[in-house]
N, CA, C and O of each residue as an XYZ file, in Angstrom:
556
protein
N      66.827    109.966     95.126
C      67.204    108.724     96.148
C      65.880    108.390     96.240
O      65.016    109.128     95.766
N      65.528    106.992     96.997
C      64.968    106.564     97.502
C      65.347    106.282     98.815
O      66.450    106.513     99.310
N      64.220    105.689     99.444
C      63.997    105.563    100.904
C      65.239    104.333    101.082
O      65.633    103.415    100.362
N      65.594    104.825    102.371
C      66.748    103.334    102.614
C      65.830    101.472    103.183
O      64.895    101.083    103.883
N      66.830    100.952    102.359
C      66.398     99.625    102.574
C      66.955     98.803    103.580
O      67.725     99.323    104.387
N      66.711     97.718    103.648
C      67.279     96.868    104.700
C      68.946     96.184    103.752
O      69.988     95.628    104.097
N      68.503     96.526    102.835
C      70.170     96.010    102.092
C      71.239     97.005    102.207
O      72.443     96.761    102.277
N      70.545     98.410    102.223
C      71.134     99.852    102.743
C      71.783     99.860    104.459
O      72.739    100.255    105.127
N      70.743     99.265    104.539
C      71.576     99.027    106.356
C      72.662     98.292    106.285
O      73.764     98.656    106.695
N      72.453     97.391    105.848
C      73.604     95.998    105.862
C      74.710     96.464    105.283
O      75.701     95.993    105.841
N      75.016     97.307    104.257
C      75.657     97.886    103.830
C      76.826     98.693    104.591
O      78.050     98.723    104.460
N      75.627     99.530    105.704
C      76.180    100.933    106.514
C      76.847     99.955    107.766
O      77.854    100.386    108.327
N      76.284     98.662    108.185
C      76.766     98.361    109.306
C      77.876     97.363    108.537
O      78.797     97.316    109.353
N      78.185     96.699    107.605
C      79.140     95.910    107.196
C      80.377     97.508    107.387
O      81.007     97.606    108.440
N      80.501     98.270    106.604
C      81.050     99.766    106.120
C      81.843     99.976    107.493
O      83.044    100.245    107.480
N      81.077     99.832    108.741
C      81.480    100.288    110.263
C      82.850     99.478    110.489
O      83.893     99.874    111.008
N      82.581     98.420    110.028
C      83.683     97.539    110.318
C      85.120     97.328    109.865
O      85.349     96.453    109.031
N      86.090     98.065    110.356
C      87.647     98.245    109.791
C      87.690     97.691    108.124
O      88.406     96.849    107.582
N      86.413     98.703    107.510
C      86.799     98.875    105.994
C      85.118     99.864    105.808
O      83.950     99.683    106.152
N      86.194    101.323    104.788
C      85.490    102.243    104.420
C      85.131    101.742    102.923
O      85.645    100.827    102.281
N      84.136    102.586    102.586
C      83.391    102.483    101.081
C      83.580    103.878    100.401
O      82.745    104.729    100.708
N      84.510    104.209     99.564
C      84.227    105.219     98.410
C      83.716    104.707     97.313
O      83.693    103.561     96.865
N      83.186    106.018     96.831
C      82.605    105.980     95.238
C      83.800    107.063     94.935
O      83.941    108.069     95.631
N      84.635    106.751     93.831
C      85.370    107.122     92.954
C      84.556    107.411     91.650
O      83.999    106.469     91.085
N      84.485    108.433     91.251
C      84.131    109.274     89.788
C      85.160    109.609     88.618
O      85.941    110.555     88.515
N      84.925    108.584     87.810
C      86.028    108.870     86.743
C      85.549    109.780     85.653
O      84.530    110.468     85.705
N      86.297    109.716     84.779
C      85.595    110.223     83.309
C      84.177    109.666     82.861
O      83.109    110.243     82.660
N      84.664    107.953     82.756
C      83.750    107.253     82.115
C      82.906    106.355     83.250
O      81.762    105.979     82.992
N      83.509    106.061     84.443
C      82.714    104.988     85.681
C      82.761    105.757     86.696
O      83.247    106.867     86.912
N      82.036    104.814     87.445
C      81.859    105.480     88.966
C      82.257    103.872     89.151
O      81.848    102.879     88.548
N      83.245    104.024     90.261
C      83.557    102.888     90.647
C      83.405    102.946     92.339
O      83.759    103.931     92.986
N      82.783    101.646     92.983
C      83.161    101.709     94.310
C      84.547    100.858     94.858
O      84.979     99.786     94.434
N      85.011    101.606     95.803
C      86.264    100.914     96.237
C      86.264    100.703     97.808
O      85.760    101.530     98.568
N      86.726     99.806     98.135
C      86.785     99.418     99.779
C      87.990     99.561     99.913
O      88.717     98.993     99.098
N      88.575    100.348    100.963
C      89.999    100.330    101.476
C      89.514     99.690    103.211
O      88.454     99.709    103.836
N      90.768     99.214    103.482
C      90.229     98.472    104.780
C      91.216     99.252    105.400
O      92.229     99.637    104.815
N      90.881     99.552    106.852
C      91.939    100.281    107.629
C      93.050     99.471    108.218
O      92.921     98.247    108.207
N      93.959     99.924    108.651
C      95.324     99.600    109.205
C      95.168     99.233    110.494
O      94.729    100.286    110.956
N      95.215     98.545    111.317
C      95.309     98.244    113.082
C      96.713     98.328    113.372
O      97.644     97.771    112.790
N      96.732     99.212    114.495
C      98.151     99.080    114.663
C      98.397     97.814    115.807
O      97.861     97.623    116.899
N      99.406     97.067    115.092
C      99.695     95.753    116.142
C     100.388     95.777    117.461
O     100.634     94.722    118.045
N     100.672     96.792    117.891
C     101.645     96.958    119.354
C     100.432     97.076    120.405
O     100.415     96.376    121.417
N      99.253     98.154    120.055
C      98.570     98.731    120.787
C      97.383     97.853    120.959
O      96.804     97.772    122.042
N      96.868     96.934    119.482
C      95.929     95.926    119.687
C      96.587     94.832    120.395
O      95.938     94.232    121.251
N      97.832     94.486    120.139
C      98.391     93.188    121.364
C      98.215     93.718    122.776
O      97.697     92.904    123.541
N      98.560     95.019    123.346
C      98.984     95.284    124.894
C      97.262     95.033    124.936
O      96.939     94.220    125.801
N      96.028     95.652    124.072
C      94.804     95.715    124.435
C      93.953     94.148    124.754
O      93.089     93.836    125.573
N      94.701     93.362    123.639
C      94.265     92.257    123.901
C      94.597     91.381    125.389
O      93.722     90.786    126.017
N      96.123     91.451    125.810
C      96.777     91.399    127.291
C      96.181     91.723    127.904
O      95.864     90.890    128.753
N      95.702     92.738    128.001
C      94.733     93.632    129.109
C      93.243     92.483    129.044
O      93.148     91.484    129.757
N      92.413     92.834    128.241
C      91.218     91.702    127.890
C      91.495     90.436    128.475
O      90.712     89.935    129.282
N      92.936     89.680    128.001
C      92.562     88.315    128.342
C      92.915     88.420    130.062
O      92.286     87.748    130.880
N      93.871     89.244    130.396
C      93.893     89.565    132.287
C      92.442     89.126    132.950
O      91.986     88.193    133.612
N      91.967     90.461    132.322
C      90.624     90.536    132.663
C      89.924     89.697    132.891
O      89.536     89.442    134.032
N      89.506     88.901    131.592
C      88.557     87.801    131.270
C      89.301     86.968    132.349
O      88.660     87.105    133.391
N      90.364     86.172    132.550
C      90.513     85.475    133.408
C      90.326     85.599    134.843
O      90.068     84.658    135.593
N      90.463     86.745    135.160
C      90.295     87.422    136.408
C      88.197     86.949    136.644
O      87.829     86.143    137.499
N      87.422     87.520    135.894
C      86.308     87.800    136.005
C      85.288     86.176    135.733
O      84.198     85.804    136.169
N      86.033     85.720    135.056
C      85.164     84.556    134.280
C      85.649     83.307    135.251
O      86.708     83.490    135.851
N      85.062     82.241    135.421
C      85.338     80.840    136.411
C      86.024     80.166    135.042
O      85.816     80.395    133.850
N      87.031     79.131    135.794
C      87.907     78.621    134.792
C      86.421     77.680    133.965
O      86.209     77.941    132.780
N      85.690     76.855    134.535
C      84.899     76.141    134.086
C      84.276     76.809    132.920
O      84.220     76.153    131.880
N      83.705     78.254    132.934
C      83.254     78.643    132.015
C      83.458     79.383    131.235
O      82.618     80.042    130.623
N      84.962     79.416    131.080
C      85.125     80.009    129.742
C      85.193     79.362    128.592
O      85.231     78.147    128.397
N      85.212     80.598    127.534
C      84.781     79.878    126.453
C      85.832     80.881    125.011
O      85.825     82.091    124.785
N      86.290     80.223    124.594
C      87.302     80.905    123.178
C      86.805     82.192    122.419
O      87.275     83.311    122.211
N      85.387     81.385    122.028
C      84.137     82.277    121.549
C      83.808     83.656    122.030
O      83.764     84.756    121.481
N      83.589     83.213    123.264
C      83.862     84.822    123.901
C      84.426     85.561    124.411
O      84.014     86.632    124.857
N      85.803     85.000    124.453
C      86.787     85.630    124.282
C      87.143     86.933    122.638
O      87.428     88.127    122.541
N      86.927     85.914    121.761
C      87.683     86.326    120.543
C      86.185     87.521    120.150
O      86.259     88.451    119.348
N      85.127     87.202    120.838
C      84.163     88.392    120.428
C      84.898     89.415    121.230
O      85.234     90.344    120.496
N      85.201     89.552    122.241
C      85.738     90.303    122.980
C      87.107     91.249    122.460
O      87.312     92.440    122.690
N      87.920     90.322    121.717
C      89.305     90.618    121.027
C      88.283     91.295    119.861
O      88.770     92.426    119.842
N      87.500     91.322    119.163
C      86.662     91.593    117.862
C      86.474     93.140    118.290
O      86.744     93.914    117.372
N      86.037     93.788    119.579
C      86.101     95.087    119.762
C      87.219     95.789    119.293
O      87.211     96.780    118.562
N      88.445     95.040    119.899
C      89.458     96.374    119.856
C      89.723     96.813    118.247
O      89.844     96.186    117.194
N      89.741     97.947    118.559
C      89.740     98.581    116.981
C      90.332    100.165    117.177
O      89.732    101.173    117.549
N      92.135     99.924    116.668
C      92.913    100.792    116.947
C      93.612    101.457    115.600
O      94.760    101.211    115.228
N      92.766    102.270    115.009
C      92.993    102.531    113.138
C      94.121    103.196    113.279
O      94.445    103.732    114.338
N      94.860    103.218    112.148
C      96.162    103.960    112.183
C      95.850    104.751    110.965
O      95.237    104.152    110.081
N      96.235    106.256    110.726
C      96.414    106.727    109.343
C      97.756    106.916    108.803
O      98.940    106.924    109.137
N      96.658    107.127    107.381
C      97.881    107.139    106.393
C      98.472    108.339    106.199
O      97.989    109.465    106.315
N      99.636    107.973    105.873
C     100.595    109.564    105.399
C     100.275    109.537    104.200
O      99.942    108.398    103.873
N     100.214    110.347    103.294
C      99.835    110.013    102.014
C     100.840    110.215    101.069
O     100.912    109.662     99.971
N     101.871    111.302    101.699
C     103.113    111.633    100.918
C     104.217    110.091    100.816
O     104.692    109.512     99.839
N     104.310    109.833    102.247
C     105.091    108.633    102.187
C     104.473    107.542    101.731
O     105.099    106.966    100.842
N     103.445    107.058    102.042
C     102.796    106.090    102.202
C     102.745    105.280    103.341
O     102.159    104.198    103.355
N     103.455    105.860    104.490
C     103.475    105.120    105.479
C     102.139    105.268    106.595
O     101.183    106.025    106.419
N     102.302    104.487    107.600
C     100.875    104.554    108.235
C     101.650    105.321    109.617
O     102.874    105.400    109.731
N     100.716    105.825    110.558
C     100.907    106.244    112.027
C      99.655    105.764    112.966
O      98.486    105.531    112.658
N     100.080    105.725    113.757
C      98.999    105.363    115.020
C      99.188    106.165    115.819
O     100.346    106.384    116.176
N      97.993    106.950    116.430
C      97.919    108.367    117.024
C      97.878    107.957    118.399
O      98.210    108.854    119.174
N      97.561    106.845    118.934
C      97.973    106.447    120.345
C      99.093    106.232    120.687
O      99.439    106.716    121.765
N     100.080    105.427    119.899
C     101.444    105.410    120.412
C     102.681    105.592    119.472
O     103.842    105.257    119.705
N     102.155    106.218    118.324
C     102.883    106.704    117.523
C     104.200    105.947    116.412
O     105.213    106.440    115.915
N     103.658    104.694    116.350
C     104.324    103.753    115.585
C     103.995    104.618    114.378
O     102.918    105.149    114.105
N     105.261    104.652    113.644
C     105.586    104.878    112.182
C     106.044    104.131    111.319
O     107.269    104.018    111.258
N     105.100    103.311    110.287
C     105.420    102.558    109.644
C     105.024    102.012    108.481
O     103.806    102.129    108.342
N     105.526    101.494    107.640
C     104.689    100.967    106.215
C     104.253     99.436    106.236
O     104.742     98.547    106.933
N     103.312     99.345    105.392
C     102.216     98.366    105.401
C     103.307     96.988    105.613
O     102.837     96.085    106.305
N     104.601     96.792    105.111
C     105.256     95.418    105.273
C     105.784     95.320    106.551
O     105.984     94.250    107.127
N     106.033     96.517    107.043
C     106.774     96.756    108.452
C     105.637     96.293    109.731
O     105.841     95.737    110.810
N     104.385     96.786    109.086
C     103.368     96.416    110.296
C     103.208     94.772    110.186
O     103.350     94.019    111.150
N     102.929     94.404    109.013
C     102.768     92.716    108.855
C     103.692     92.284    109.942
O     103.216     91.628    110.869
N     105.349     92.670    109.925
C     106.328     91.965    110.085
C     106.016     91.933    111.829
O     106.250     91.021    112.622
N     105.538     92.990    112.019
C     105.974     93.721    113.566
C     104.592     92.556    113.983
O     104.911     91.719    114.828
N     103.050     92.462    113.422
C     102.253     91.671    113.813
C     102.779     90.183    113.718
O     102.570     89.584    114.773
N     103.314     89.527    112.888
C     104.016     88.310    112.810
C     104.671     87.771    114.029
O     104.586     86.663    114.559
N     105.419     88.953    114.375
C     106.803     88.653    115.549
C     105.399     88.758    116.788
O     105.120     87.756    117.447
N     104.887     89.621    116.909
C     103.983     89.723    118.318
C     103.008     88.525    118.420
O     102.494     88.258    119.506
N     102.704     87.688    117.141
C     101.562     86.607    117.368
C     102.477     84.844    117.139
O     102.032     83.703    117.016
N     103.760     85.363    117.170
C     104.778     84.158    117.339
C     104.726     83.412    118.967
O     104.625     83.845    120.115
N     104.805     82.597    118.582
C     105.046     81.716    119.707
C     106.342     81.858    120.702
O     107.380     81.682    120.064
N     106.542     82.100    121.945
C     107.866     82.026    122.389
C     108.433     80.587    122.581
O     107.800     79.751    123.226
N     109.486     80.351    122.082
C     110.057     78.763    122.419
C     110.430     78.441    123.870
O     111.280     79.141    124.420
N     109.870     77.462    124.504
C     110.240     77.372    125.219
C     111.464     76.063    125.738
O     111.695     75.161    124.933
N     111.983     76.068    126.731
C     113.012     75.096    127.301
C     112.145     73.870    126.886
O     112.967     73.002    126.596
N     111.109     73.458    126.744
C     110.288     72.084    126.389
C     110.374     71.815    125.166
O     110.449     70.757    124.541
N     110.347     73.438    124.734
C     110.006     72.640    123.190
C     111.771     72.604    122.683
O     112.007     71.847    121.742
N     112.727     73.229    123.158
C     113.766     72.584    122.689
C     114.159     71.401    122.932
O     114.695     70.759    122.028
N     113.980     70.844    124.219
C     114.532     69.488    124.786
C     113.775     68.720    123.748
O     114.449     67.903    123.122
N     111.922     68.867    123.299
C     111.654     68.111    122.361
C     112.250     67.621    121.220
O     112.353     66.447    120.866
N     112.708     68.814    120.572
C     113.444     69.085    119.447
C     114.731     68.275    119.639
O     115.284     67.587    118.780
N     115.001     68.413    120.531
C     116.804     67.721    120.711
C     116.425     65.790    120.712
O     117.041     64.878    120.160
N     115.047     65.760    121.667
C     114.880     64.490    121.374
C     114.671     63.885    120.457
O     115.223     62.796    120.298
N     113.791     64.406    119.541
C     113.459     64.081    117.973
C     114.300     63.955    117.145
O     113.927     63.455    116.084
N     115.808     64.364    117.286
C     116.770     64.668    116.562
C     117.639     63.641    117.213
O     118.532     63.164    116.513
N     117.551     63.351    118.080
C     118.508     62.018    118.738
C     117.895     60.862    118.195
O     118.614     60.017    117.660
N     116.646     60.703    118.257
C     116.103     59.593    117.961
C     116.015     59.114    116.275
O     115.592     57.992    115.993
N     116.362     59.872    115.439
C     116.624     59.730    114.203
C     117.568     59.117    113.815
O     118.690     59.073    114.319
N     117.117     58.520    112.746
C     118.758     57.336    112.564
C     119.375     58.434    111.579
O     118.888     59.377    110.955
N     121.037     57.742    111.755
C     121.936     58.272    111.425
C     122.008     58.965    109.938
O     122.526     60.068    109.770
N     121.468     58.244    108.952
C     121.182     58.416    107.768
C     120.648     60.083    107.667
O     121.190     61.080    107.190
N     119.282     59.862    108.374
C     118.362     61.196    108.652
C     119.562     62.513    109.150
O     119.638     63.638    108.656
N     120.263     62.035    110.070
C     120.798     63.421    110.447
C     121.681     63.858    109.508
O     121.868     65.051    109.270
N     122.442     62.620    108.756
C     123.438     63.548    107.744
C     122.594     63.795    106.618
O     123.308     63.732    105.618
N     121.609     64.003    106.361
C     120.943     64.575    105.292
C     120.569     66.153    105.707
O     120.786     67.097    104.948
N     119.999     66.277    106.972
C     119.743     67.536    107.426
C     120.786     68.367    107.672
O     120.408     69.495    107.987
N     122.110     68.202    107.639
C     123.264     68.420    107.429
C     123.579     69.469    106.022
O     124.735     69.759    105.715
């Protein structure tokens, strides 16, 4: 083996972030497989809420920057372990046990914006201002 180069350091740095590289050897080929880690959506949402409240308390409103907040969010990393027998993921922190599809559904629901009363009234106003012909097409 040769000495470690800058390219090797870059590969190591990239592999530390939410993905793991495996070298799989078959009879004829050697394949490098990248497996991305699944992050617990519930624990991540709670951690992001805490970061947001702490950020709003500490940083004055005129100095707030979305990029700084996103950098803080990137530091949140709560990986889930995979149960190889059932192909489900388990969070060691909160105990969530779900398939990949269920995890994406939970993530979608947590990221959805709640509809407020103003949103509903805007939708009604938009409907009211439509012509009668357009209203009949909606039904």
